[in-house]
KOLKE-233178 format. One line per 8 residues: number of its first residue (from 1); their letters; for each residue x, y, z negated of C-alpha. Coordinates in steps of 0.25 Angstrom, whole numbers, plus 5000, padded with zeros to 4 digits. Layout:
! residues N
NUM) a) X/Y/Z  ...;
This chain:
! residues 991
1) mlrmlcag) 5012/5287/5095  5015/5287/5109  5002/5285/5113  5001/5300/5119  5013/5300/5125  5007/5301/5138  4994/5306/5136  4996/5320/5142;
9) lfclvasa) 5008/5316/5154  4997/5318/5165  4999/5332/5161  5013/5334/5163  5015/5343/5176  5028/5344/5186  5036/5355/5179  5050/5355/5172;
17) ssaaglli) 5054/5351/5159  5053/5361/5149  5058/5361/5134  5039/5362/5130  5036/5349/5124  5026/5341/5133  5015/5338/5123  5007/5323/5127;
25) gpfcidgt) 4999/5320/5116  5007/5317/5104  5018/5317/5112  5029/5329/5116  5039/5327/5126  5048/5337/5130  5062/5339/5141  5054/5330/5151;
33) strldtte) 5049/5334/5165  5037/5329/5172  5031/5329/5187  5020/5326/5194  5022/5318/5207  5011/5322/5215  5015/5313/5226  5011/5302/5218;
41) ttftvdgk) 4998/5306/5216  4985/5295/5217  4972/5301/5219  4961/5294/5212  4946/5295/5213  4946/5301/5199  4959/5308/5199  4973/5308/5203;
49) wtravlkr) 4987/5300/5198  5000/5308/5198  5013/5302/5195  5019/5307/5183  5033/5309/5180  5040/5313/5164  5055/5313/5165  5065/5319/5155;
57) apkkgtqk) 5069/5333/5159  5084/5336/5161  5092/5337/5149  5093/5352/5146  5103/5356/5134  5103/5348/5121  5088/5346/5119  5080/5333/5123;
65) pmlvvfkg) 5069/5330/5126  5059/5325/5115  5048/5315/5113  5037/5318/5101  5026/5310/5097  5017/5316/5087  5008/5310/5076  4997/5318/5083;
73) vptpapfl) 4996/5326/5095  5003/5339/5095  4995/5353/5097  4999/5359/5110  5004/5372/5107  5001/5384/5116  5015/5386/5120  5027/5378/5125;
81) escqqive) 5033/5370/5113  5044/5360/5115  5042/5345/5106  5051/5350/5095  5041/5363/5092  5029/5353/5093  5034/5344/5084  5039/5357/5074;
89) retavgns) 5024/5361/5077  5017/5348/5074  5024/5343/5060  5021/5356/5056  5006/5351/5057  5009/5338/5052  5011/5331/5066  5025/5326/5064;
97) pllagrie) 5029/5319/5076  5031/5303/5076  5042/5302/5085  5050/5312/5092  5063/5309/5101  5071/5314/5109  5070/5312/5125  5082/5304/5131;
105) qieidgha) 5075/5298/5142  5058/5299/5147  5052/5296/5159  5037/5294/5162  5032/5290/5175  5018/5291/5175  5004/5295/5181  4994/5307/5179;
113) fesnagts) 4980/5306/5181  4972/5317/5183  4957/5314/5185  4948/5324/5192  4939/5325/5180  4952/5330/5173  4956/5319/5165  4969/5314/5164;
121) rfqvepgr) 4977/5302/5163  4992/5296/5163  4997/5283/5165  5011/5278/5165  5014/5262/5171  5023/5253/5162  5037/5257/5162  5035/5271/5167;
129) fsaklghv) 5036/5277/5155  5051/5277/5148  5057/5286/5137  5069/5286/5128  5071/5294/5115  5085/5296/5111  5081/5300/5096  5067/5299/5091;
137) lqydlpvl) 5067/5310/5079  5056/5301/5072  5047/5291/5074  5038/5279/5066  5033/5267/5075  5025/5257/5067  5027/5243/5068  5026/5230/5063;
145) ggttqlag) 5019/5237/5051  5032/5245/5049  5038/5257/5056  5049/5260/5065  5056/5273/5064  5060/5279/5076  5068/5290/5072  5082/5291/5078;
153) aklwiknt) 5080/5281/5087  5081/5280/5102  5067/5275/5110  5065/5270/5123  5050/5271/5127  5042/5264/5140  5029/5261/5142  5025/5246/5143;
161) etilaeag) 5011/5248/5146  5004/5258/5153  5001/5272/5149  4990/5278/5150  4986/5293/5145  4973/5297/5146  4963/5306/5138  4963/5299/5125;
169) kltgefei) 4969/5287/5127  4984/5282/5128  4987/5268/5133  5000/5261/5134  5011/5254/5129  5026/5260/5123  5039/5252/5121  5048/5259/5113;
177) eawnrtid) 5062/5254/5110  5069/5260/5099  5083/5260/5094  5089/5253/5082  5074/5255/5076  5069/5247/5063  5055/5243/5058  5052/5248/5043;
185) garinfeg) 5042/5240/5034  5038/5230/5043  5027/5219/5039  5028/5205/5043  5016/5195/5041  5023/5180/5040  5012/5170/5040  5005/5178/5030;
193) veltglnf) 5017/5181/5022  5020/5197/5022  5033/5202/5023  5034/5219/5023  5045/5230/5024  5052/5223/5033  5062/5233/5038  5065/5229/5052;
201) apkrpnrd) 5079/5233/5062  5085/5230/5073  5095/5217/5072  5104/5223/5082  5102/5237/5079  5113/5242/5088  5108/5235/5101  5093/5229/5099;
209) nvafhfdl) 5082/5240/5100  5067/5238/5096  5056/5241/5105  5042/5243/5101  5028/5243/5111  5018/5255/5106  5004/5253/5111  5000/5269/5115;
217) dggtttlw) 4985/5266/5112  4985/5258/5099  4998/5264/5092  5004/5251/5089  5019/5247/5090  5024/5235/5093  5039/5229/5091  5041/5224/5104;
225) qgrlvanq) 5057/5221/5106  5067/5220/5096  5076/5212/5087  5074/5217/5071  5078/5211/5059  5072/5217/5042  5085/5213/5035  5078/5212/5022;
233) sgsfasya) 5075/5199/5014  5061/5197/5009  5052/5185/5002  5040/5180/5003  5030/5171/4998  5017/5164/5001  5008/5153/4995  5004/5147/5010;
241) lsisgldl) 5014/5149/5023  5013/5141/5036  5025/5143/5046  5024/5133/5059  5013/5123/5053  5024/5123/5040  5014/5126/5028  5022/5134/5016;
249) kgvaatfk) 5016/5134/5001  5022/5143/4991  5032/5149/4999  5041/5159/4993  5053/5164/5002  5063/5175/5003  5072/5180/5019  5081/5188/5022;
257) rvelsare) 5078/5196/5035  5066/5197/5044  5069/5197/5060  5060/5201/5070  5061/5199/5085  5050/5205/5096  5052/5203/5110  5044/5209/5120;
265) gvlsvslk) 5033/5212/5106  5034/5198/5104  5038/5197/5087  5046/5186/5082  5049/5188/5066  5059/5179/5056  5062/5180/5043  5076/5174/5040;
273) svdghvde) 5083/5166/5030  5070/5164/5024  5071/5155/5009  5060/5152/5001  5053/5141/4992  5042/5133/4997  5031/5125/4988  5026/5117/4999;
281) alqsnais) 5029/5116/5014  5019/5106/5022  5020/5103/5038  5011/5093/5042  5007/5087/5054  4998/5076/5061  5007/5065/5057  5017/5071/5045;
289) tvsfrdas) 5018/5080/5035  5031/5087/5029  5031/5094/5018  5041/5100/5006  5038/5105/4992  5046/5114/4982  5056/5118/4995  5065/5130/4995;
297) falgdlsa) 5069/5134/5009  5078/5141/5019  5074/5148/5032  5081/5153/5042  5071/5159/5050  5057/5160/5049  5052/5165/5063  5036/5169/5069;
305) ngeqlplg) 5031/5177/5078  5025/5190/5076  5011/5198/5079  5013/5212/5077  5001/5219/5071  5001/5236/5066  5003/5230/5050  5016/5221/5053;
313) lvatnptm) 5020/5207/5061  5012/5195/5058  5020/5183/5062  5015/5170/5067  5020/5156/5070  5031/5156/5062  5043/5146/5063  5054/5141/5055;
321) rdlsfdaa) 5069/5140/5057  5082/5135/5049  5072/5130/5038  5077/5122/5027  5073/5117/5013  5074/5111/5003  5060/5103/4996  5058/5096/4983;
329) qgliagpa) 5050/5087/4990  5048/5085/5003  5037/5076/5011  5035/5069/5024  5021/5063/5027  5013/5056/5035  5000/5059/5042  4993/5055/5031;
337) gasviega) 5001/5061/5020  5009/5049/5016  5024/5052/5013  5033/5049/5021  5045/5055/5013  5047/5065/5004  5056/5068/4994  5066/5081/4991;
345) sqgtvael) 5069/5086/5004  5077/5096/5011  5077/5100/5027  5078/5110/5037  5070/5115/5051  5076/5120/5060  5064/5127/5067  5049/5126/5063;
353) tpgqfsss) 5040/5131/5074  5024/5127/5075  5025/5114/5080  5040/5113/5080  5050/5109/5069  5062/5104/5068  5068/5097/5055  5076/5090/5045;
361) ihfsnpss) 5071/5085/5031  5081/5078/5021  5073/5069/5010  5084/5067/4997  5080/5055/4989  5065/5056/4996  5055/5043/4994  5045/5038/5004;
369) avlsllgg) 5036/5028/5008  5042/5026/5021  5054/5026/5020  5057/5018/5007  5056/5005/5016  5069/5009/5019  5074/5013/5005  5066/5007/4994;
377) sdlsdsvd) 5055/5015/4988  5064/5029/4989  5074/5031/5000  5088/5033/4991  5094/5044/4998  5089/5054/5009  5080/5056/5021  5085/5066/5033;
385) lrlsrhvd) 5071/5067/5043  5071/5077/5055  5057/5080/5059  5053/5089/5070  5041/5094/5078  5039/5098/5093  5024/5100/5095  5018/5088/5093;
393) dltlggvi) 5029/5078/5091  5036/5076/5077  5050/5069/5077  5056/5064/5066  5070/5057/5064  5080/5057/5052  5089/5049/5043  5086/5040/5030;
401) atstlalg) 5098/5038/5021  5096/5028/5011  5105/5020/5002  5096/5009/5001  5089/5004/5014  5076/4994/5009  5072/4985/5019  5060/4979/5011;
409) kldveepl) 5067/4971/5000  5082/4974/5005  5089/4984/5000  5101/4991/5007  5108/4999/4997  5118/5006/5006  5118/5022/5012  5110/5021/5026;
417) kltlndit) 5106/5031/5035  5094/5026/5044  5094/5036/5056  5078/5039/5060  5079/5044/5073  5070/5052/5080  5056/5049/5084  5045/5057/5089;
425) asladvaa) 5030/5055/5084  5019/5063/5091  5011/5072/5080  4999/5067/5085  5001/5052/5083  4997/5051/5069  4997/5036/5069  5010/5035/5076;
433) tlefpidi) 5022/5025/5070  5034/5033/5069  5047/5024/5073  5060/5028/5067  5073/5020/5074  5082/5017/5063  5096/5011/5064  5106/5007/5053;
441) dakasegk) 5119/5001/5055  5127/5002/5042  5140/4996/5039  5144/4988/5027  5147/4995/5014  5146/4996/4999  5131/4995/4999  5121/4984/4994;
449) vnfhtedy) 5110/4975/5000  5100/4971/4990  5090/4960/4994  5078/4960/4983  5070/4950/4979  5053/4951/4978  5053/4958/4965  5064/4967/4971;
457) kvgltgkf) 5076/4962/4962  5088/4962/4971  5090/4945/4975  5102/4947/4985  5113/4958/4985  5126/4961/4993  5134/4971/4999  5130/4980/5010;
465) eglrlkgl) 5136/4974/5024  5130/4981/5034  5116/4985/5040  5111/4986/5054  5095/4989/5056  5088/4995/5068  5073/4997/5066  5061/5007/5066;
473) lripladl) 5056/5015/5056  5041/5015/5057  5032/5024/5051  5018/5025/5052  5013/5038/5051  4997/5033/5049  5004/5022/5039  5016/5027/5032;
481) esshlfvk) 5016/5015/5022  5017/5006/5034  5030/5011/5038  5041/5002/5040  5055/4999/5047  5056/4989/5058  5068/4981/5062  5066/4972/5074;
489) akdfflgl) 5074/4958/5073  5089/4957/5071  5090/4974/5070  5095/4971/5054  5108/4968/5049  5111/4968/5036  5125/4964/5030  5125/4959/5015;
497) glaaflep) 5139/4955/5008  5143/4948/4994  5126/4943/4994  5122/4939/4981  5108/4934/4976  5106/4943/4963  5091/4938/4960  5083/4923/4964;
505) miagvkpt) 5080/4923/4978  5080/4908/4981  5073/4898/4972  5073/4908/4961  5087/4908/4960  5099/4916/4967  5105/4909/4976  5121/4908/4979;
513) lsettlrf) 5128/4912/4992  5140/4907/4997  5142/4917/5006  5138/4932/5002  5140/4941/5014  5125/4938/5022  5120/4944/5035  5106/4949/5037;
521) snptdlkv) 5098/4950/5049  5082/4951/5052  5077/4939/5062  5065/4945/5062  5058/4961/5061  5058/4968/5049  5048/4977/5043  5052/4986/5032;
529) grisegri) 5041/4994/5024  5031/4993/5015  5029/4980/5017  5042/4973/5024  5043/4963/5034  5055/4953/5040  5067/4946/5034  5082/4946/5034;
537) ftsvgqmv) 5091/4935/5038  5103/4930/5033  5111/4917/5034  5120/4910/5022  5129/4900/5018  5128/4892/5006  5117/4896/4996  5116/4890/4982;
545) vgepilri) 5102/4890/4976  5106/4885/4962  5096/4883/4950  5084/4886/4958  5072/4888/4953  5064/4875/4957  5051/4870/4956  5047/4855/4965;
553) gengkkak) 5033/4854/4966  5022/4863/4966  5019/4862/4952  5035/4860/4946  5038/4869/4937  5048/4879/4941  5063/4880/4934  5076/4883/4938;
561) atlaltte) 5083/4869/4941  5098/4866/4941  5099/4864/4954  5108/4869/4965  5104/4870/4980  5113/4873/4991  5110/4878/5005  5115/4866/5014;
569) agadllyd) 5120/4875/5027  5118/4889/5023  5104/4897/5024  5098/4908/5030  5090/4917/5023  5080/4927/5026  5075/4938/5014  5062/4945/5017;
577) lergrlli) 5062/4959/5017  5047/4960/5011  5046/4950/5000  5061/4950/4995  5063/4934/4999  5076/4928/5001  5069/4917/5011  5079/4906/5017;
585) argklvad) 5076/4904/5032  5086/4892/5033  5093/4883/5024  5093/4871/5015  5096/4870/5001  5100/4856/4995  5104/4850/4983  5110/4834/4983;
593) dvrfhfie) 5111/4824/4971  5105/4835/4962  5100/4834/4947  5093/4845/4941  5084/4849/4931  5076/4862/4929  5083/4872/4919  5071/4879/4913;
601) pggeidin) 5063/4870/4904  5047/4868/4911  5051/4864/4924  5045/4852/4931  5044/4846/4945  5031/4843/4952  5033/4833/4962  5018/4833/4968;
609) gtrvtepd) 5011/4831/4956  5019/4824/4947  5027/4835/4937  5039/4831/4930  5044/4840/4920  5058/4845/4915  5064/4835/4927  5078/4832/4929;
617) itlkhlgv) 5078/4830/4943  5088/4822/4953  5089/4823/4967  5097/4817/4978  5093/4829/4988  5086/4842/4988  5085/4850/5000  5078/4863/5003;
625) efvgtddl) 5077/4866/5017  5073/4880/5024  5072/4879/5039  5066/4893/5043  5052/4891/5043  5040/4901/5045  5038/4901/5030  5053/4904/5023;
633) dfgtaelv) 5047/4904/5010  5048/4889/5010  5057/4876/5014  5056/4862/5012  5065/4852/5004  5069/4839/5003  5071/4830/4990  5077/4817/4991;
641) gfkaqghr) 5078/4808/4978  5070/4818/4969  5072/4811/4954  5065/4819/4941  5066/4815/4925  5059/4823/4916  5050/4823/4903  5036/4821/4910;
649) vykpadpe) 5029/4819/4922  5015/4822/4924  5004/4826/4933  4995/4834/4929  4980/4834/4932  4973/4844/4942  4959/4848/4939  4956/4849/4953;
657) kpsdvtfd) 4962/4836/4957  4954/4827/4944  4958/4812/4952  4974/4815/4953  4981/4805/4945  4989/4813/4934  4998/4810/4923  5007/4814/4911;
665) arlttpls) 5018/4806/4905  5034/4805/4903  5043/4802/4914  5050/4790/4913  5054/4788/4927  5060/4798/4935  5050/4805/4945  5057/4801/4958;
673) vadanalk) 5055/4806/4973  5063/4797/4985  5061/4812/4993  5053/4822/4995  5051/4835/5002  5045/4849/4999  5038/4856/5011  5037/4868/5003;
681) vgykdvls) 5049/4874/4996  5049/4889/4989  5062/4896/4986  5058/4911/4982  5059/4910/4967  5058/4894/4965  5062/4883/4973  5050/4875/4974;
689) lealqvrg) 5048/4862/4980  5033/4859/4985  5024/4851/4995  5033/4838/4990  5031/4828/5000  5037/4817/4990  5042/4802/4993  5045/4791/4983;
697) fevgmssg) 5038/4795/4973  5040/4789/4958  5039/4793/4943  5036/4788/4931  5031/4789/4917  5026/4786/4904  5019/4789/4891  5009/4798/4899;
705) qidfggdi) 4996/4797/4905  4990/4795/4920  4977/4799/4925  4972/4794/4938  4963/4803/4941  4956/4803/4930  4950/4789/4931  4961/4781/4923;
713) rvgnaavs) 4969/4786/4914  4981/4779/4907  4987/4785/4895  5002/4782/4889  5005/4778/4902  5019/4773/4910  5017/4777/4923  5024/4776/4938;
721) issrqvnr) 5019/4784/4950  5025/4782/4963  5022/4787/4978  5027/4784/4992  5023/4798/4994  5019/4812/4986  5015/4823/4995  5009/4836/4992;
729) vkvndiea) 5001/4842/5004  4993/4853/5007  4979/4850/5017  4969/4863/5019  4976/4872/5007  4974/4859/4997  4987/4852/4990  4987/4836/4987;
737) vilddarf) 4997/4827/4984  4997/4814/4992  5001/4800/4987  5006/4790/4997  5006/4776/4989  5007/4781/4975  5010/4770/4964  5003/4772/4949;
745) nasgilna) 5007/4763/4940  5002/4766/4925  5001/4758/4911  4996/4764/4898  4984/4765/4892  4968/4767/4897  4963/4780/4895  4947/4778/4895;
753) glanapsf) 4941/4782/4881  4943/4767/4877  4943/4763/4861  4957/4758/4863  4968/4760/4872  4969/4750/4882  4983/4748/4890  4983/4751/4905;
761) ridlnasg) 4988/4750/4918  4985/4754/4932  4994/4752/4945  4989/4762/4956  4992/4764/4970  4987/4775/4978  4989/4787/4989  4982/4799/4993;
769) ptdrlngs) 4982/4814/4986  4984/4811/4971  4969/4816/4968  4963/4807/4979  4971/4794/4978  4969/4781/4982  4971/4767/4978  4972/4756/4970;
777) gsasvspf) 4978/4748/4960  4975/4740/4946  4975/4743/4931  4972/4735/4919  4969/4737/4906  4970/4732/4892  4957/4727/4883  4950/4738/4876;
785) aggrtfda) 4939/4743/4869  4929/4755/4872  4918/4763/4866  4913/4776/4862  4904/4784/4856  4893/4792/4863  4878/4797/4862  4868/4788/4869;
793) eiafkced) 4859/4797/4877  4844/4793/4875  4832/4794/4886  4824/4802/4876  4822/4818/4877  4823/4824/4866  4816/4838/4860  4828/4845/4866;
801) gsrlkvps) 4828/4841/4879  4839/4831/4877  4842/4816/4876  4843/4808/4863  4857/4807/4861  4863/4796/4850  4876/4794/4845  4881/4780/4851;
809) einlavag) 4894/4771/4854  4898/4759/4862  4911/4749/4861  4916/4739/4869  4928/4731/4872  4935/4728/4885  4946/4717/4888  4957/4722/4898;
817) vnfdvsvk) 4953/4725/4911  4961/4724/4926  4958/4735/4935  4957/4737/4950  4960/4751/4952  4957/4761/4963  4956/4775/4966  4950/4781/4978;
825) dgdfsgsg) 4952/4797/4981  4958/4799/4967  4947/4791/4959  4953/4781/4951  4945/4768/4946  4947/4754/4941  4938/4742/4939  4939/4729/4932;
833) qtnplava) 4936/4716/4927  4933/4714/4912  4927/4704/4901  4913/4705/4895  4910/4716/4886  4901/4720/4876  4898/4735/4874  4893/4739/4860;
841) fhttsgrd) 4883/4752/4859  4876/4757/4847  4873/4771/4841  4880/4778/4830  4868/4787/4824  4853/4790/4826  4849/4800/4833  4833/4806/4837;
849) cdsplekw) 4826/4816/4843  4813/4822/4846  4805/4823/4861  4800/4835/4864  4785/4839/4858  4774/4834/4862  4757/4838/4862  4745/4830/4861;
857) iivpeesg) 4732/4837/4863  4721/4831/4856  4711/4842/4858  4714/4855/4867  4710/4867/4862  4696/4872/4866  4687/4886/4864  4674/4890/4868;
865) wtwgicdf) 4661/4899/4865  4647/4900/4862  4636/4912/4859  4631/4914/4846  4626/4925/4835  4635/4934/4827  4636/4946/4819  4624/4952/4810;
873) pprkckwk) 4613/4955/4815  4615/4942/4826  4622/4945/4841  4625/4936/4851  4641/4932/4853  4650/4922/4857  4655/4912/4849  4669/4906/4852;
881) wttpeinf) 4678/4895/4845  4691/4886/4850  4696/4873/4846  4710/4870/4844  4717/4860/4851  4720/4847/4845  4734/4841/4847  4745/4835/4841;
889) kykiklav) 4763/4835/4844  4772/4824/4844  4786/4822/4849  4793/4810/4850  4806/4806/4841  4817/4795/4847  4826/4791/4836  4839/4783/4839;
897) rfaavtlf) 4843/4778/4826  4854/4766/4831  4854/4758/4844  4866/4746/4847  4865/4737/4859  4877/4729/4865  4880/4728/4880  4885/4716/4886;
905) mtnpvvnl) 4894/4718/4899  4894/4703/4905  4904/4706/4918  4910/4720/4915  4920/4729/4924  4928/4739/4919  4929/4751/4928  4938/4762/4924;
913) nngkvryc) 4935/4778/4930  4936/4791/4926  4943/4789/4914  4934/4780/4910  4931/4763/4908  4917/4757/4914  4913/4745/4911  4903/4740/4920;
921) nrgyasfg) 4896/4727/4920  4893/4717/4934  4879/4712/4932  4870/4716/4919  4873/4718/4905  4866/4713/4893  4861/4720/4880  4864/4714/4867;
929) ptvfvggy) 4853/4715/4855  4850/4732/4854  4848/4739/4840  4840/4751/4840  4835/4760/4830  4825/4771/4831  4813/4775/4841  4803/4783/4845;
937) spqivtny) 4793/4790/4836  4782/4802/4840  4784/4814/4829  4771/4821/4827  4772/4838/4826  4759/4844/4815  4755/4857/4810  4758/4852/4796;
945) pgadaivn) 4773/4854/4791  4780/4844/4788  4769/4834/4791  4776/4829/4804  4790/4825/4799  4782/4816/4788  4772/4810/4800  4786/4808/4809;
953) aiiagsfe) 4795/4801/4802  4784/4790/4798  4782/4788/4812  4798/4788/4815  4799/4777/4806  4786/4769/4810  4790/4770/4827  4806/4769/4825;
961) laqtvagt) 4805/4757/4816  4796/4750/4827  4806/4754/4839  4818/4751/4831  4813/4735/4832  4811/4737/4847  4824/4743/4848  4828/4735/4861;
969) alinsvlt) 4817/4739/4870  4820/4752/4864  4834/4755/4865  4834/4753/4881  4822/4765/4881  4831/4773/4872  4843/4771/4880  4842/4776/4895;
977) tvtdiinv) 4851/4765/4901  4860/4753/4898  4873/4764/4901  4868/4772/4889  4870/4762/4880  4883/4756/4885  4890/4769/4890  4904/4765/4883;
985) gqvvcyd) 4909/4780/4886  4917/4777/4899  4906/4771/4907  4898/4759/4906  4892/4753/4917  4885/4739/4921  4881/4734/4935;
């Protein structure tokens, strides 16, 4: 509207002021004086510049000079008019003024240019135009999509840029300062959210003016200076809104007022007292993501820079201040999205700007894959975190409040606050490991401490007597599951009062302590996480392990025993945080002059393979010692004067060791051991004495059986076994029991498949592995008779490919025998001389079979041809003929109807081996008379049904009769060897 203010100033002449209004384009000015200073004229090639000065004329009467701005250029009148008269005339034709005000002060110091061609222009340098309007009659200034009404205002006008007026063009800029003016109907676009109908007024109306810049060329208005406020509440909603890197979804909010500030054209806008709800708020960076769901919030200030456009203000780069929120679900996650902590949350953000924020977040009863290692599956109370960002650095810290501190399987049930001192991480380091120093110093209180077992039952408990801990909470951002608490050796102390065992933790029972106040420390580093490492140490006074679950020997059967073991001089214990194991680092459990048994049925002991059921045991001394070796799961033991009486004593067969000595009998003489050492003593769930090194072993038994490696078996036996040493050893992962100077004495019945049950006695000394013994001894057997039935195999091939087998029987009788017994690498054998004996053989029934079918060709098949005459009339043709093959088929039948022979052994030797009795003759054995009925006969196969059966029966009768007469010769050809005849069923041989 003011762009023509100077368009005609070059027309002013140096004349006195008058009441006539001066028209300059759309402007009318009266009550001013103008002069041209010809002394300041500058001539140029195309014209001249002359200084022109316009000032307010001296006051005459009460009438004030006037400045009027019209919508259009007024029509000049042929006579002099005042500005007021021009206003009345122009208003009547529809050209009402936009601005009309009384001039209190005006001064224009410019230069008028008059060209040689007759064109003119006027120029005013910055700061050379100033005017003060004491009272604006009317004027509406469009700004920020709204309107500023200047009617009644005081205005101060100056040019901030060079004003140049020339034909058809006016350039430059005015600054218009108004008193107590408002902006009505302003519009603000806030990150896509449209706020309309805002009415701004000065924050301090009696002290602050509002300034605008008006572009004379484009006609646009810019708010330049001022502090304004729209004291009106409003609301907005947005599906998606982004503020300083905070992405909001489902926003619905209200605000109480809007403040606007302009300083030299730079605008900022603030929404004050913003309250609302957001479905989701999320902010992420390279190393973390922070999100909240279903959150209500209160925001003290939502500010932004402003870009002024004709249709309104566009807010850019918004920031938040004084934010508080309450979210149903909050989450802090690592770079891969894995949860660090989540749960209901409340918090505050002091300021949120691009690349910078400072916040405090409170999580109530949160869950955390990282922090749960300090509080079980869930943190029981709360976590307060401090989270701030400055450019590319993220600073974290806070306090963990928990009623339970979990260190592996150790729980401290005591309200504790764990301070996480602030640390700073670079946003560029996605593989960084955050390390929070943690320092706990808690005094004794009413809390308690629980030491859990491997299956997470409370094994040891007591009153909380204080905790000191210094460590580092390490959180690898790239692998959150590897987060852990690290505590250096000697940086942990825990006091425990009224200590008591609630679950079995040593030898399957609950130990009893004489002193119930314990002090724990860490001799080694501790690592507490998904997988924990480390042990804590304490010393105890007297500890009693009563009625332990006991197992003696690798294959003994565990059972609760009526035995009590007491520490000899206190003990040092270690608790394994990961396994929940209570380990004995140092100590000795002893029991002297005791007699005990297994309380539960089915108990057995295993003394290196020899087992006793339901034992009743006496011991002069048992000492189980732990000396702090690398493997704390095991100790060693010493046994002195061990004796065990029981119902049954046995040594079972091992299929992998068939040459071992085995037995099963009634225990008559207690199994006794002079002394022994157990090189491996476990004590987790059972006190197991293993890897026994036994000295002075003895046992006696009766009414049983003993088997010497499957070679010699004695039944209904009375047995005594002794050995200087019986040691279990392990070489190259192979276990063996070694006997040193062992003696076996057994008497009973020889089990060798004989016809009677002869008495038998053996006395043997041997040494070595039980399945590879070496030694010698003696044995004797009473007279016995032998015999068996079997199928004698004949060396004749039957039609089905098998050999002819004839049911047979052998019988013999032997006088008593004394044996020399030896064992070599577990192979037991005995050999003894006896009196001459006879072995009788006979078949028990007859058998026959046919040999495979044979064919005899007499004349082979032939064929041929010749020329002949065929048909009528006659013609020449081939005559063909074939003569068939002439043959007959046959097979051989062997029939054994009966056979008998007697073998005489003049110098027999009886051998025991492989559970059998072998009879061998030194020299040649002789046969008695042989009886044989049967023989060979050919069998004809014909094409005539029934004919071959008649013919073959006749042939067989003739042939078998003839061969029966010559039986002695035939029997040797039918039976392959003499051994076939005299196989006694054990093995019979002759030399």
